[in-house]
C-alpha positions, 0 to 999 in steps of 0.5 A, a space after each residue: 056116068 052122069 048127064 046133068 041138065 036143068 029144068 026147061 028154061 033153067 035160069 043162071 043159078 041153076 045152070 051154074 049148079 049143073 055145071 059145077 055138079 058136072 065138074 065133080 061127078 064121075 064122067 059127067 057131061 052138062 048140057 042145057 035142056 032147051 025145049 027137050 021133053 023128058 023123053 028127049 033128055 033120056 034119048 040124049 043121055 042114051 046117045 051119050 052113054 050116060 046111065 044116070 041123069 041129074 035134073 035140077 029144077 027151079 023156082 023163082 029163078 033159084 035151084 029148088 030141087 034135084 031128081 035122079 033118073 036111071 036110064 037103060 037101053 029100053 026104059 027109064 025110071 026115077 031114082 029115089 025121091 026128089 031132093 029139095 035144095 035148101 042152100 047151095 054154095 059153089 066152091 072153085 074146082 081146081 083143074 088137077 082135082 082127082 080123085 074127088 071124095 063125096 061126103 053125103 049125109 042125111 041132109 047134105 052133099 059135098 065134094 072133097 079134094 085134098 081135104 078141101 070142099 070143091 064144087 057144089 055144097 048142098 043142103 038138102 031136104 030128104 025124107 028117106 031115112 038113109 038120106 042122100 047117100 042112098 039117093 046118089 048111091 055114094 057112102 062116106 
């Protein structure tokens, strides 16, 4: 369902966040962006059959924000607003981590398995009143 990538030339911290996101999002795949333009990213998501793209951008070598993109056969559009990343904590993801639940609030996103946090735990800035849950279309 998700194609996860970083901004062009994404550094180690952004790539690790992307890998962690891909390990907990449904049917997600992570690939380094390389020199792909936005059209190249969307084209690759289409080839892989992924209707949503998560792009992690960085500033000063650290993950700075995330954007979601909806992809259809003939077009693409930004989903929601840019989510500024305030804090990232990566938790190990056990191989047998299914099913995973999502805990989303106005300013945070975490993934749970057997009442333990796994994958990325993010503190985000979101001006949308309904917060991250609506942007990611997940609800507690």
